Each structure stands twice: as structure tokens, then as C-alpha cells.
C-alpha positions in Angstrom: 0.2 0.5 -0.1 1.0 3.6 -0.9 2.3 5.9 1.9 -0.4 8.1 3.4 -3.1 5.9 1.1 -6.1 3.4 2.1 -8.7 1.3 -0.2 -5.8 1.2 -3.0 -7.5 -1.1 -5.9 -4.5 -3.4 -6.5 -5.9 -4.0 -10.3 -6.1 0.3 -11.0 -2.4 0.4 -9.5 -0.9 -1.7 -11.9 -3.3 -0.6 -15.0 -1.8 3.1 -13.9 1.6 1.7 -13.8 1.1 -0.3 -16.7 0.1 2.5 -19.0 2.4 4.8 -17.8 5.2 2.2 -19.2 3.7 1.9 -22.2 4.7 5.3 -22.3 9.1 3.8 -23.5 6.9 3.0 -26.9 7.7 6.2 -28.8 11.3 4.8 -27.7 10.9 2.2 -30.1 8.5 3.5 -32.5 10.4 6.6 -33.5 8.9 10.2 -34.6 7.6 11.0 -37.9 5.8 14.6 -38.8 2.1 12.0 -39.3 2.9 11.3 -36.0 3.4 14.8 -34.1 -0.3 16.1 -36.0 -1.5 12.6 -34.5 -1.1 13.6 -31.1 -1.4 17.3 -31.5 -4.9 16.9 -33.0 -5.7 14.2 -30.0 -4.5 15.7 -27.7 -5.6 19.4 -28.4 -9.4 18.1 -29.2 -9.2 15.8 -26.2 -7.9 18.0 -23.5 -10.8 20.7 -25.2 -13.3 18.1 -23.8 -12.1 17.5 -21.0 -12.3 21.2 -19.8 -14.3 22.5 -21.7 -16.7 19.4 -21.8 -16.3 17.9 -18.7 -16.0 20.9 -16.6 -17.9 23.5 -17.4 -20.7 21.5 -18.8 -21.6 18.0 -18.1 -20.6 19.6 -14.2 -21.0 23.9 -14.2 -24.2 23.6 -17.0 -21.8 27.3 -18.0 -23.8 27.4 -21.9 -26.4 24.9 -23.7 -25.8 22.9 -26.6 -28.0 20.1 -29.1 -28.3 16.9 -27.8 -25.7 15.6 -30.8 -23.6 17.9 -29.7 -23.8 17.3 -26.2 -23.0 13.7 -27.1 -20.2 14.0 -29.2 -18.5 16.1 -26.2 -19.2 13.3 -23.7 -17.1 10.5 -26.4 -14.8 12.0 -27.5 -14.4 13.6 -22.8 -14.5 10.0 -22.6 -11.7 8.3 -24.9 -9.1 10.5 -22.6 -9.5 8.2 -20.0 -10.9 10.2 -17.3 -14.1 7.6 -17.1 -17.9 9.0 -18.0 -19.2 12.5 -17.4 -21.0 12.3 -15.2 -18.9 9.8 -13.2 -16.4 13.4 -13.7 -19.0 15.7 -13.1 -19.8 14.6 -9.7 -16.3 14.1 -8.2 -15.7 17.6 -8.8 -19.2 19.2 -7.9 -18.4 17.6 -4.9 -14.8 19.0 -5.1 -16.4 22.8 -4.9 -18.9 21.4 -2.6 -16.3 20.5 0.1 -13.7 22.1 -1.2 -10.4 21.6 0.9 -12.3 20.2 3.7 -14.2 16.1 4.8 -16.0 15.0 1.3 -13.3 17.3 -1.1 -12.0 14.4 -3.7 -8.9 15.5 -3.7 -7.6 18.6 -1.6 -3.9 18.5 -1.1 -4.4 20.3 2.2 -6.8 17.1 3.8 -5.3 14.5 2.3 -2.0 15.9 1.1 0.0 16.0 -2.1 0.3 13.0 -3.4 -3.0 12.1 -3.0 -4.5 15.5 -4.9 -2.1 14.8 -7.7 -3.3 11.3 -8.5 -3.4 8.9 -5.2 -7.3 9.3 -5.1 -7.5 8.2 -8.3 -5.9 4.3 -7.0 -8.8 4.2 -4.9 -11.2 1.4 -4.9 -14.2 4.0 -5.6 -12.5 6.6 -7.2 -14.7 8.5 -9.2 -17.7 7.6 -8.5 -21.3 8.1 -9.5 -24.0 10.6 -7.8 -27.4 8.7 -8.5 -29.3 12.0 -8.4 -27.1 13.2 -10.7 -27.7 10.1 -13.2 -31.2 10.7 -12.3 -30.7 14.2 -13.6 -29.4 12.7 -17.2 -32.5 10.0 -17.2 -34.4 11.6 -20.3 -30.5 11.2 -22.2 -30.1 7.8 -22.2 -26.5 7.9 -24.6 -25.3 10.1 -22.3 -25.8 7.4 -19.6 -25.1 4.0 -21.7 -21.5 6.5 -21.9 -20.9 7.0 -18.5 -21.3 3.0 -17.4 -19.2 2.0 -20.9 -16.5 4.4 -20.3 -14.2 2.6 -21.8 -15.8 2.0 -24.9 -14.3 5.2 -25.9 -10.4 5.0 -25.5 -10.8 1.6 -26.8 -11.9 2.7 -30.1 -10.0 5.3 -30.7 -7.0 3.0 -29.8 -8.6 0.8 -32.4 -8.9 3.8 -35.4 -5.4 4.6 -34.4 -3.4 2.0 -34.9 -5.9 0.9 -38.0 -5.1 4.9 -39.4 -1.3 4.3 -39.2 -1.0 1.0 -40.1 -3.2 1.8 -44.0 -0.9 5.1 -44.3 1.5 2.8 -43.8 1.1 0.9 -46.2 -0.7 3.1 -48.2 1.7 6.4 -48.0 5.2 4.7 -47.0 6.6 7.6 -46.8 5.5 9.1 -44.0 6.9 6.6 -41.9 4.6 5.8 -39.3 3.4 2.7 -38.7 0.5 2.1 -35.7 2.5 1.5 -33.0 4.0 4.7 -33.7 -0.1 6.8 -34.4 -0.9 4.5 -31.1 2.5 5.5 -29.1 2.7 9.3 -29.7 -0.9 9.9 -30.7 -2.9 7.6 -27.9 -0.6 6.8 -24.7 1.1 10.4 -24.6 -1.2 12.5 -25.9 -3.8 10.4 -22.7 -0.8 10.9 -19.6 0.0 14.6 -20.4 -4.4 14.9 -20.4 -4.1 13.3 -17.4 -1.4 14.2 -16.1 -2.4 18.5 -16.7 -6.1 17.9 -14.3 -3.5 16.1 -11.5 -1.8 19.7 -11.8 -5.6 21.3 -11.1 -6.5 19.7 -8.6 -3.1 19.7 -6.3 -0.6 22.6 -6.9 -4.0 25.0 -7.8 -4.8 24.3 -3.9 -0.3 24.7 -2.9 0.6 28.2 -4.3 0.1 30.7 -7.0 -2.3 34.4 -6.1 -6.4 34.4 -4.4 -7.7 37.5 -5.6 -10.8 35.9 -4.2 -11.3 35.3 -0.2 -13.5 31.4 -0.9 -13.1 30.0 1.9 -10.2 27.6 1.0 -6.7 27.4 -0.5 -7.9 27.6 -4.2 -5.4 30.0 -5.8 -4.6 31.2 -9.7 -1.6 29.8 -11.3 0.0 31.9 -13.4 3.1 29.8 -15.4 0.2 26.3 -15.3 -1.1 29.0 -18.4 0.9 26.6 -21.1 -0.2 22.6 -20.1 -3.6 23.9 -18.5 -5.0 26.9 -21.1 -7.5 28.8 -18.3 -7.7 25.9 -15.6 -5.3 27.7 -13.9 -6.9 29.6 -13.1 -8.3 28.5 -10.1 -9.2 31.1 -7.6 -11.5 32.8 -9.9 -12.6 29.4 -11.0 -13.7 29.2 -7.3 -15.3 32.5 -6.8 -17.4 32.4 -10.5 -17.9 28.5 -10.7 -20.9 28.8 -13.6 -18.8 30.6 -15.8 -17.5 29.3 -18.9 -15.2 31.7 -17.9 -11.9 31.6 -15.4 -10.7 34.9 -16.4 -10.5 38.6 -14.2 -7.7 40.6 -15.7 -7.1 41.5 -19.3 -4.5 39.3 -18.9 -5.6 36.4 -17.7 -5.7 34.4 -20.9 -8.4 31.2 -21.2 -7.9 28.8 -24.6 -10.5 27.0 -23.2 -13.1 30.0 -23.1 -12.3 31.6 -27.0 -12.8 27.6 -27.9 -16.3 28.3 -26.2 -16.8 31.3 -27.9 -16.2 30.1 -31.8 -18.2 26.9 -31.2 -21.0 30.1 -30.2 -20.6 31.7 -33.3 -20.4 28.8 -35.3 -24.0 28.4 -33.4 -23.1 24.6 -31.5 -23.5 26.2 -28.4 -25.8 28.9 -27.3 -26.4 31.0 -23.5 -22.9 31.2 -23.3 -22.2 32.2 -19.3 -18.9 35.0 -20.0 -19.4 36.7 -17.2 -19.8 36.7 -13.1 -21.9 33.9 -12.8 -21.9 32.4 -9.7 -25.2 30.8 -9.5 
């Protein structure tokens, strides 16, 4: 058992370690421009699906959208390997409700740094789904289905990326790619970076940085995490205005995730975006 952690799932711990070790494939499969493009596309789209979809839509309802696009957000989010949208939302809602107090799933203040960063995800009951939240989404059985069978998103993407690499290797050998290479760069590397981005939010933004608002917890804005968190790093702002699709207050605080929301709004895919001071 890991120091400071209780209720560790041996299977989950093994899977987590094995997935991290699988990253070594990038050194054996080599590099290609195609692999880099695949990595960037899957990293950007899936990071946004977590930050802009799981977080700002499913957890906080910061904007409205259509049923098909709602399904797409959930499907792409599932492919990032962070379970289903309702499970993710359950833990995040509890984090806001009990921030840095008993009941917060991943507070470094009450549980320690490792617990907040990764340890809480190793528990047997990590990321449960609140039954009341399930009931509120009962009118959308496709979302409930994806939440239950979330692994289909990751599995489908893995198969698709591998098949694409094998097809390109056979039809365009000049690209110097393969199924295993695209799997390593496009899926494994990007998935791990997205995971550790979420881990940074759960830990670092409650340990260091500055507080603009008195939120009654340790949530902080951490400017130097902007390149990897795309606006999720303005965590104190977010805790004060949790239902806003925008995490910034000062002009120099950039929020690329919110820019994505505004782009989707212009395209007519989302609407009723709360881009101001939304606390409820």
C-alpha cells in the first residue's frame, strides 16, 4: 500500500503503472511528422473535451448545446480515459461543495500532495457517479450509456489510431509511420499529458499561487501553468465564479478553453454562454 493512501485498488494501480510504462514505446517506434500531427490533434481536442466539456458543461452548465453535440462532447471526453462525464462531474461537484474540507475527493490540504495529485484515483471507489446526477440525466440515455461504458471511447480510439497508422504505412510508406507509432504518440502520450494536466489542477492550484477572491478554501491562480492548463490554472477565479464559462478576470489572464467555447458559439453549436460573473 502506498504511504498515506487507503483503500488502494491493486488492479487500478497495476493498470496505471503499466500505462505509464507503455510510454516507452515512443522510443522504440521512432518519430514522424504524421505522429506529431496525430499527437497534437488528439491532445488538443481531448484536453478541450475534458476542460470545456466535462468541466464547464457537464459539471457547471456554463453553456447550452444540442443533444448531438452534447453526445459528441461526452464521447470525445470518454476517449481521454478519465471515465464518464457524470462520474467526472460527481467528483468535481463534490470538490466545490467541500473544497479543502473533509469530503473533498482530492484536496492536498486534507489528504496530502500525492493523494491530490494521483493517489485518490487509485482508490477502489474513485470517481463514483452520484445517483441523483444520474436521475437528472435520465432523459438522455445515450449519456448514461457512455458514462457506464466509458472505456468504449478509449478502446475505439486506440483501435482507430492503430488502424490509421497501418493504413498509412501500407499506402504511404514515405510518411514513415505505423500503427504502433501512432498508438504511442497519438494515444498514449497525449492521454498521459491530459491526465497529468488534471492532476496539476487538483494539487498545485490548491498549494501555491495568488488568491484574488476569498473563497474560503486554498484555491489559487497559478500563472505559470497556463501553457499546460489553458485557463484551468485560474482556479481561484473559477471557485469564485464556478458557473462561468470563463475563468479570467484580469485582462492579462488568458483562457484558451473559453476561446474555444466562443468559437463554438459563433458556429451555432453552443449558446446561452455565461461569459461573465456567474456564481449560480
